[in-house]
N, C-alpha and C positions, 0 to 999 in steps of 0.2 A: 424510519428516518435514519439516514446515514450519518454516523458520528464522525466528526473531524477531529483528529488527534494532532497534537503539536509536540515536536521533539523538545528535549531540554534546551534552553537558551533560544527557543523560537526560530531555529534555522530552517526547519522543514515542517510542513503539515502533511498529513497522510490520512487516507480513508480506505476502507474496504468496500468495493462496489460488486454486488452479486447478481446484477441483472441490467439489461438495457434500460429498463424503466427507471431503476435507481440512478443510473448514470445520467439520464436525461434530466431528472429532477435535481440531482446534485449540481449539474452544470448551470442550470437556471438559478438555483438558490444562491450559489457561490460565485456567480458571474464569471464562469469559465467557458471558454469557447467550446461549443458542442464537439463531441468526439464519438467515433464509432466504437461501440462496445466490443471488446475482444478482437480488435482490428488486426492483430498479428496472427490469428488462427492457432494460437497455442492453448495449452490447458490453463495457463495463468499468465498475467502480464502486468507490468507497471506502465502507466502513462504519466509523463512528467510535464507540468505546467509551471509558468512563473505567474504569480498573482500578488500584486501589491508589494513587490520586492521580496517575496518569500516563495520558495519552491513548494509546489504541491504535487504529491505523488499519489496517484490513484491506483491502488492494487485491485486488479480485476480478476474475478473467478466467477464463472457462470454456475451458480449454485444448483440450478435445476439439472444441468448436464453433468456437472462434476460428481454429484451424489449418485448418479446412475452408473458412472464409469469407474469410480475409484473408491477404495476403502477409506474409512475415517483416518487411518494412519497415513495413507498416501496423501490425503487432503491436507493433513497437518504438515507433511513434507513440502507440499506446494506453497503453503502459507509461510513456512520457514524460509524457503527459497526466495520468495518475493520480499520477505522482511529483510533479508540481507541486501536486496537492491534498495530498499528504503534507507537502510543504514548507510549504504554507499553514497546516497544522495546527501544524507546528513553530514557524513564525513567530508564530502566535497564542499558543501556549503560552509562548513566550519573552517575549511582550509587546512584540515588535519591530514597530513600525509602518512604519519606513523603513529596511530593511536596505540595505547597500551592494550595488551590482550584482555585485561579485565574490563577496561572501558568499552572495548568492542563487544565483549560477551554480555555485559550488563545492558548495553544499548540494544543489541539484537534481541535479548530476552524481553525487554520492555515492549519493543515493537511487535514481537510475536504475541505476547500477552494481549496487547491492544487489539490486534487483528483477529485473534482467536475469540476474544470476547464478542466481536461483531459477527463472527461466523455462526456462533451458537444462536 
């Protein structure tokens, strides 16, 4: 079951989606418009929705394919990259144009930890 995380102060919710089947189940469970898994044709992507006044960011990586093509270190790099996009959505939702470097670093750290916990 896909875990839904919430950013501090409830500005953004985010989840890691690792397969088409997971995406379909998530969309039904959370009342989100169906979306095509990995629709951009990249190694990883974020899909952003609005739901009940909150932004929802779905980080997508095809676990079956990614584990064949990339080393564990490269996979962590992809998750970090997508975590920064989640952070950018959090920052935007907060209306924060110039966050402190520590605020940014701790925020990205937490998002990375959440997403990595779901990858394992």
